[in-house]
N, C-alpha and C positions, 0 to 999 in steps of 0.2 A: 474945508473941502479939499484944498490942495494937499494937506497932510494925508488925508484919507487916500487920495489918488496915489501919492508917493508910497504910502505903506502897502497898498494893494499891488502896485507895480513891483515893489521890492520883494514882496512875498511871491509874486508870480515868477520873478526872475530866479529867486531861491529855489522854488519848487521845480522849475525847469532844469536848473543845475543838478539838483538831487536826482531827478528822473534820468538825466543823461548819465550820471555816475552809476546808477543802478542798472544800466543797460550795457553789459559788456560787449554785446554784438555791435551795437552802434559805436562804442568806443574803439573796437578793433577796426571797424570800417573807416573811422576818422583817422586812425593811426596809419592805415594802409594808404589813404588818400595823401597824407603828408609824405609818406615814403615815395609814393608815385610821383608827386610833384617834385621832390628832390631828385628823383631818378631822371625825370624829363630834363631838368635843369643840368644835371651832371652829364647826361648823354649828349646834350647839345654842345657842351664844352669839349667832351671827349672826342666827338666827331669833327670838331672844328667849325661847327655851325655858328657858334658865338665865341668871342675871344675868351681865353682862359682868364679867370679872376680868382686869385687865391682865396679871398674872403668868401666868395660864393662857393668855391670848392670845399672849403672847410665847413661851411654851413650845410652842405649836402651831407657830409659825414657826421656832423653834430645832430642832424635830424635823424639819421640812421641810428646812431648810438642811443639817443634819447628814446626812440621808439623801441629798440631792442631791449632796453633796460626795463621798460614798463609792459611790453607786449605780453610776456609770459603770464602775467597776473590777470590777463583779460579772458581767461579760458576756464571759468568755474564749471563744475559739472552741470549746472543749470543752464548753460549756454550752448549745449551741444546742438540744439535745433532751434528753428524759428528765426525771425528777423532777417530772412533772406541771407543766411550765413552760408559761406562756402568752406567753412572749417571742416576738415576731414575728421572722422572718428579716430583716425590714427593719432591725432594729437593727444587724446585721452588714453589711448591704448599704449602709446609709447612716449610717456612724459619725459623720460630720461633723454631719448633721442631728440625730442622737440626742444627741450631746454638746452641741450648741447648745440643744436643748430642755431638757436638764438644767441648763445654765448659766443659762438664763432662769428656770427654776424656782428655782434657788438664789438668784439676784439678787432675785427677787420675795420670797422667803422672808426674806432678810436685810433687805430694806426693811421688811417687815411686822413684824420683830422690835422695831421702835421704836414701835409703836402704843401709845397711852395712852388712847384713848377708843373707844367703840363704832362711831362713824361711820368713823373711820380703820381700825378692824379690819375692818369689813364691806368696805370698798374693797380693802384689801390681801388679805383672805381670798378675795374674789372673783377677783382677779387670779391668785393662786397656784393656786386650784382650777381655774381655766380652763386653766392649763398642764397640770394633771393630765389633764383631759379630752382636750385636744389630743394629748398624748403617748399616751394610751391608744388613741385612734382610729388612730394611725399605727403604734405600736410594740408593740401587744398583740394577741394572738389572742383573739377572743371565744369563750367556751365555750358 
């Protein structure tokens, strides 16, 4: 009986993981939540609301870089609509521009991952978040 429960639970978990992997809109939303969380943490440090912490600052940029690296693959043709997406059709119309924006974001994030002081963090964080704003202006539908 216990084996049956464990097998069913394992299959259920596996099925849930497969379903999540086959839903690029949900994956994009999760990636954006991670970026948003990192941005909130970074903004608090940049504003001086919390003390600068080099490890946390580097973590912000590592989150950005990891998301930028995988984010471009989360926009198959089949995910243009549905799932409460705010992705603009311009993503598919201007793939080169979209990929260039992601590459710039990733490069800025990788450069920022080496920061060791507040001044360097503020500069790198500003550059990376400027990329966010630029991309959102062009490639996101405002609600």
